[in-house]
C-alpha positions in Angstrom: 0.0 -0.1 0.0 1.4 3.5 -1.0 1.7 6.0 1.8 -1.0 8.8 2.1 -0.2 12.4 2.7 -2.0 15.8 3.1 -1.7 19.2 1.1 -2.1 22.7 2.6 -4.5 25.2 1.5 -2.0 27.9 1.0 1.5 28.1 -0.7 4.2 30.7 -1.2 4.0 32.7 -4.4 7.1 30.9 -5.8 5.2 27.6 -5.5 2.2 28.7 -7.4 3.1 27.2 -10.8 2.4 28.3 -14.3 -0.8 30.3 -14.4 -1.0 30.0 -18.2 0.3 27.1 -20.0 0.4 25.2 -23.3 0.0 21.7 -24.0 3.1 20.3 -25.6 1.0 17.8 -27.7 -0.9 20.6 -29.4 2.3 22.5 -30.7 2.8 22.5 -34.4 5.7 20.7 -35.8 8.7 22.6 -37.1 7.9 21.9 -40.8 4.4 23.0 -40.4 5.6 26.2 -38.5 7.8 27.0 -41.5 5.0 26.5 -44.0 3.3 29.5 -45.6 0.1 27.9 -44.7 0.4 28.4 -41.0 -1.5 31.5 -39.8 -1.3 31.4 -36.0 -0.1 29.5 -32.9 -2.5 27.2 -31.1 -5.3 29.3 -29.7 -5.8 29.5 -25.9 -9.1 28.9 -24.3 -11.7 31.5 -25.0 -12.5 33.9 -22.1 -15.8 35.7 -22.4 -14.6 39.0 -21.1 -13.9 42.4 -22.3 -10.7 43.2 -20.5 -9.2 44.2 -23.9 -10.9 45.8 -26.7 -10.0 45.5 -30.4 -9.6 48.6 -32.5 -10.6 48.8 -36.2 -7.8 47.0 -38.1 -5.1 49.5 -38.3 -2.4 49.9 -40.9 1.0 48.9 -39.5 4.1 50.1 -41.3 6.0 47.2 -42.8 9.2 46.4 -41.1 12.5 47.0 -42.8 15.1 44.2 -43.0 17.2 46.0 -40.5 14.3 46.2 -38.0 13.6 42.4 -38.4 17.2 41.7 -37.7 17.2 43.9 -34.7 14.1 42.1 -33.3 15.8 38.7 -34.0 19.0 39.9 -32.3 16.9 41.1 -29.3 15.1 37.8 -29.0 18.2 35.8 -29.3 20.2 37.7 -26.6 17.2 37.2 -24.1 17.0 33.4 -24.9 20.8 33.1 -24.7 21.2 34.7 -21.4 18.0 33.5 -19.6 16.7 30.3 -21.1 17.3 27.2 -18.8 17.0 24.2 -21.3 19.6 24.8 -23.9 21.7 21.7 -22.9 18.5 19.7 -22.2 17.5 20.3 -25.8 20.7 19.0 -27.1 20.3 15.8 -25.0 16.6 15.2 -25.8 16.4 16.4 -29.4 20.1 16.5 -30.7 19.6 20.2 -31.4 22.3 22.8 -30.6 20.0 25.8 -30.9 22.8 28.3 -30.3 24.9 26.9 -33.0 22.1 27.6 -35.7 22.1 31.4 -35.0 23.5 32.4 -38.6 21.2 30.0 -40.3 18.2 31.3 -38.5 19.3 34.9 -38.9 19.7 34.5 -42.7 16.3 33.1 -43.0 14.9 35.9 -41.2 16.6 38.4 -43.4 15.0 36.6 -46.3 11.4 37.2 -45.4 9.4 39.6 -47.5 6.4 40.5 -45.2 5.6 40.9 -41.6 3.5 37.9 -41.4 6.4 35.8 -42.9 8.6 37.3 -40.2 6.2 36.2 -37.6 6.0 32.6 -38.8 9.9 32.6 -39.3 10.3 33.6 -35.8 7.9 31.1 -34.5 9.9 28.5 -36.4 13.1 29.8 -34.8 11.7 29.3 -31.3 10.3 25.9 -32.2 13.7 24.5 -32.3 13.8 24.9 -28.6 11.1 22.2 -28.3 9.5 23.6 -25.2 5.8 24.1 -24.8 6.2 27.2 -22.7 8.5 28.9 -25.3 6.6 30.5 -28.3 5.2 33.7 -30.0 1.7 34.7 -29.2 -0.9 35.1 -31.9 -3.6 37.9 -32.0 -6.1 35.4 -30.9 -4.2 34.5 -27.8 -3.4 38.0 -26.7 -6.7 38.6 -24.8 -6.7 35.4 -22.9 -3.1 35.5 -21.8 -3.5 39.3 -20.7 -6.7 38.5 -18.8 -4.9 35.5 -17.0 -2.0 37.9 -15.8 -4.6 40.5 -14.6 -6.4 37.8 -12.6 -3.3 36.7 -11.1 -3.0 40.2 -9.4 -0.1 41.2 -7.3 3.2 40.0 -8.6 2.1 39.9 -12.2 2.8 43.6 -13.1 5.9 43.0 -15.3 3.8 40.6 -17.4 1.0 43.0 -17.8 3.4 45.8 -18.5 4.8 43.9 -21.5 1.2 43.3 -22.9 0.6 47.1 -22.5 3.6 48.4 -24.4 2.7 50.7 -27.1 4.3 48.8 -29.9 2.5 45.6 -28.7 -0.8 47.3 -28.6 -0.5 48.5 -32.1 0.8 45.1 -33.4 -2.1 43.2 -31.6 -4.6 46.0 -32.4 -5.8 46.6 -28.9 -6.7 49.5 -26.6 -4.6 50.1 -23.5 -6.3 49.1 -20.3 -6.5 52.8 -19.2 -8.9 53.4 -22.0 -11.3 50.5 -21.4 -14.8 51.2 -20.5 -14.8 48.5 -17.9 -12.0 48.0 -15.3 -10.3 44.6 -15.1 -12.0 44.0 -11.6 -15.5 44.7 -13.1 -14.6 42.5 -16.1 -13.4 39.7 -14.0 -16.6 39.8 -12.0 -18.6 39.5 -15.0 -16.9 36.2 -15.8 -17.3 34.6 -12.5 -20.1 36.7 -10.9 -18.4 35.7 -7.5 -20.6 32.5 -7.4 -19.5 28.9 -7.5 -21.0 26.2 -9.6 -23.2 24.9 -6.8 -24.8 28.3 -6.3 -25.6 28.8 -9.8 -26.4 25.3 -10.8 -23.9 25.6 -13.6 -21.0 23.3 -14.4 -18.0 24.0 -16.6 -18.0 20.7 -18.4 -14.4 20.3 -17.4 -15.0 17.6 -14.8 -16.1 13.9 -15.5 -17.5 11.9 -12.6 -18.1 8.2 -12.8 -19.2 5.5 -10.2 -17.5 2.5 -11.8 -18.3 0.2 -8.8 -20.9 1.5 -6.2 -19.3 1.7 -2.7 -16.0 0.6 -4.2 -14.4 2.4 -7.2 -15.0 6.1 -8.3 -13.5 8.0 -11.2 -12.9 11.8 -11.4 -11.4 13.3 -14.6 -10.3 16.9 -15.3 -9.4 18.0 -18.7 -7.8 21.4 -17.7 -6.5 23.2 -14.7 -7.3 26.6 -16.2 -7.6 29.2 -13.6 -11.0 30.6 -14.8 -12.5 27.2 -14.0 -11.3 26.8 -10.5 -14.2 28.5 -8.7 -16.9 26.8 -10.8 -15.4 23.3 -10.5 -14.4 23.5 -6.8 -18.1 22.7 -5.4 -18.7 20.0 -8.1 -15.4 18.4 -7.2 -15.9 18.6 -3.4 -19.4 17.2 -3.6 -18.3 14.2 -5.5 -15.4 13.7 -3.1 -17.8 13.7 -0.1 -20.1 11.2 -2.0 -17.3 8.8 -2.6 -15.1 9.4 0.6 -15.8 5.8 1.9 -14.8 4.1 -1.4 -11.8 1.9 -1.5 -10.4 3.2 -4.8 -10.4 6.6 -6.3 -9.1 7.2 -9.9 -8.0 10.8 -10.8 -7.6 11.2 -14.6 -5.5 14.1 -16.0 -4.6 12.5 -19.4 -4.7 15.3 -22.0 -4.5 17.9 -19.4 -2.1 20.6 -20.6 -2.1 22.6 -17.2 -3.2 26.1 -16.3 -2.9 27.0 -12.6 -1.4 24.8 -10.0 -3.8 26.2 -7.5 -6.6 24.1 -9.3 -5.2 20.8 -7.9 -3.6 22.3 -4.8 -6.9 23.8 -3.6 -9.7 21.7 -5.3 -8.3 18.2 -5.1 -5.3 17.2 -3.0 -6.3 19.0 0.3 -9.6 17.3 0.5 -8.1 13.8 0.1 -5.2 13.6 2.5 -5.0 13.6 6.2 -1.6 14.2 7.6 1.4 16.6 6.8 4.2 16.0 4.4 7.4 17.9 3.3 7.8 18.1 -0.6 11.2 19.5 -1.7 12.1 20.7 -5.3 14.6 23.1 -6.7 14.6 26.0 -9.2 17.8 27.0 -11.0 18.2 30.5 -12.6 20.5 31.6 -15.3 20.7 35.1 -13.9 20.1 37.2 -17.1 19.3 40.8 -16.7 16.0 40.6 -18.4 14.6 38.2 -15.8 15.3 40.4 -12.8 12.1 42.4 -12.7 10.0 39.4 -13.1 11.7 37.6 -10.3 11.5 40.5 -8.0 7.8 40.9 -8.7 7.2 37.3 -7.7 9.7 37.5 -4.8 11.8 34.8 -6.4 15.0 36.8 -5.8 14.5 36.3 -1.9 16.5 33.5 -0.5 18.6 32.9 -3.8 21.6 30.8 -3.1 24.8 30.7 -5.2 25.0 27.8 -7.6 28.1 26.5 -6.0 26.1 25.6 -2.8 24.0 23.1 -4.7 26.6 20.5 -4.2 25.6 20.5 -0.6 22.1 19.3 -1.4 23.5 15.7 -2.1 21.3 15.2 -5.3 22.6 12.3 -7.4 20.9 13.1 -10.7 21.6 16.8 -11.1 22.3 17.8 -14.8 25.9 18.4 -15.6 25.3 22.1 -16.7 23.8 23.1 -13.4 27.0 24.5 -12.0 28.3 26.0 -15.1 25.5 27.7 -17.0 23.3 28.8 -13.8 24.0 31.5 -11.3 21.6 30.8 -8.5 19.1 28.4 -7.1 16.2 28.2 -4.8 15.2 25.2 -2.5 11.4 25.1 -2.5 10.0 23.5 0.6 6.2 22.9 0.7 4.9 21.9 4.1 1.8 20.1 3.1 -1.2 20.2 5.4 -4.8 19.1 4.9 -7.7 21.4 4.4 -11.4 20.6 4.6 -10.5 16.9 4.1 -13.2 14.5 3.3 -11.5 11.8 5.3 -10.8 9.6 2.3 -8.7 6.5 3.3 -8.8 4.3 0.2 -6.1 4.1 -2.6 -5.6 6.8 -5.2 -4.5 6.2 -8.8 -3.4 9.1 -11.1 -3.7 8.5 -14.8 -1.2 10.5 -17.1 0.0 10.5 -20.6 2.4 12.6 -22.7 0.0 15.5 -23.0 0.2 16.1 -19.2 2.3 19.2 -19.0 3.0 22.4 -17.0 0.9 22.6 -13.8 -0.6 19.2 -14.7 2.9 17.9 -14.8 3.5 19.5 -11.4 0.6 17.4 -10.1 2.2 14.2 -11.5 5.5 15.0 -10.1 4.0 15.7 -6.7 1.9 12.5 -6.7 4.9 10.4 -7.5 7.4 12.2 -5.5 5.3 12.0 -2.3 3.4 8.8 -2.7 0.0 10.7 -2.8 -1.1 8.6 -5.6 0.2 5.6 -7.8 0.8 7.0 -11.1 -0.4 5.0 -14.0 -0.1 5.5 -17.9 2.6 7.0 -20.1 5.6 9.2 -19.5 4.3 12.9 -19.1 5.3 16.0 -21.0 7.5 17.8 -18.5 8.2 21.5 -17.4 6.0 21.4 -14.4 8.1 22.8 -11.6 8.4 26.5 -11.5 6.5 29.7 -12.0 5.0 31.4 -15.1 7.0 31.7 -18.3 8.4 35.2 -18.9 7.1 37.3 -21.7 9.0 39.7 -23.9 8.0 42.1 -26.7 10.2 42.6 -29.8 11.2 46.3 -29.8 10.3 47.0 -33.5 7.5 44.6 -34.5 5.8 44.5 -31.1 5.3 40.6 -31.2 5.3 39.0 -28.0 7.1 35.7 -27.0 7.3 33.8 -23.9 9.9 31.4 -22.5 10.5 29.1 -19.5 12.3 31.0 -16.6 13.9 28.3 -14.5 15.0 24.7 -14.5 12.8 22.8 -12.0 14.5 19.8 -10.3 12.8 16.9 -8.7 13.9 16.1 -5.2 16.6 13.7 -6.6 18.1 16.5 -8.7 16.8 15.3 -12.0 15.5 17.9 -14.3 11.7 17.6 -14.7 11.7 18.9 -18.3 14.2 16.3 -19.2 13.0 13.1 -17.3 9.4 14.3 -17.0 7.3 11.9 -14.8 7.7 8.2 -15.4 4.6 6.3 -14.1 4.9 3.8 -11.2 3.0 1.5 -13.6 3.4 2.1 -17.4 0.5 1.1 -19.6 -1.1 2.4 -22.8 -2.7 5.6 -21.9 -5.0 5.6 -24.9 -8.3 7.5 -24.3 -10.1 6.7 -27.6 -12.1 3.7 -26.4 -15.0 3.8 -23.9 -13.8 4.4 -20.4 -14.0 0.8 -19.1 -12.3 -0.5 -22.2 -9.2 1.7 -22.0 -6.0 0.0 -21.0 -5.1 2.4 -18.1 -8.5 1.9 -16.4 -8.4 -1.9 -16.9 -4.9 -1.8 -15.3 -6.2 0.2 -12.3 -9.1 -2.2 -11.8 -6.6 -5.1 -11.9 -4.5 -3.3 -9.2 -7.4 -2.4 -7.0 -8.7 -6.1 -7.0 -5.2 -7.2 -5.8 -5.2 -4.9 -2.9 
């Protein structure tokens, strides 16, 4: 029987992970990105709010070759000095991104239009093979901006990038100061301050199944999006109360590309565990100048240790570049305590696959690292330990890109983006068949029967 633990209701700002995320499985391939047919990056979930307001389509002066190359050089310098996974990219994909600079730069110089420039720059970043590192399309701009506004205190540098004058022109938006509604009013229109149980509404994000009465229950969540947390919380809690005396609970996050780690930290785990646990992870930082304002805003600069000290942590699987490419690190200690626990005492199984990414990956890493659940399915997507990707705006074009800030290490020192989460029990995670015919579900039922 796997040990059972408890999770707290509140966490440090540094531990609240990846407010907005991207499913690695949804990213276009490099060939597709370079194709003239590609118009935009994958579109984020639609938010029915008016935090930003589009202007009538405005004419933007075409960029010169010199301006495009200046933008390329600006992006390159930021990535070169701040991005944490350059060596991981070599090991996983055999791609030495920095060595391709002149090839990429020549391709950027050869484009004829701003749209071609955007697609080419997307292609360049795709060489990093990271789901948090990409350019944002016009369709994505409102959703990302609203997500950072919702985050509130500590997210000012992110919002400021989105509100730069050249960004507003490029993405055809009005500044927040000219909006008829304030962000607070707009946010209230989205949630109305009411939970799902009060309104009788459900988001459709949660799937609940009683597989065997009084014995086996199933709870699936397709997304950890921050705007779903409040509505889903009562639905999840009511179900967990209903099945609190069951012997087996299956939590299914297959296909979940993440969102906000507070979703699982507040809505799920604290209700299911019963005693404290300490969970240690580590965050490594390159120390580039661009990241400083973001780190200060999130108070990540507090408690930074010189990278030379990391040898004292006695971690056997630390990446070889940790002490050569990085300047500082944090040791993140979560003291996990229960909150409104339903008193569940049975076995928990967590189903995962390669699309589990970002804050969903954080849940998988937590579950395996602490023994909260037995992890079943396929290897996950990674990059689940840390905080929001940083954002930057190109100085001439105003196009916005984002990128991972830190290298998150599991408690044994392994890089989460590199090793991801390998399930305790590996089995085909396919979800195309009816629930009870899926290999992962069959495996859990087999494991539950053997307890």
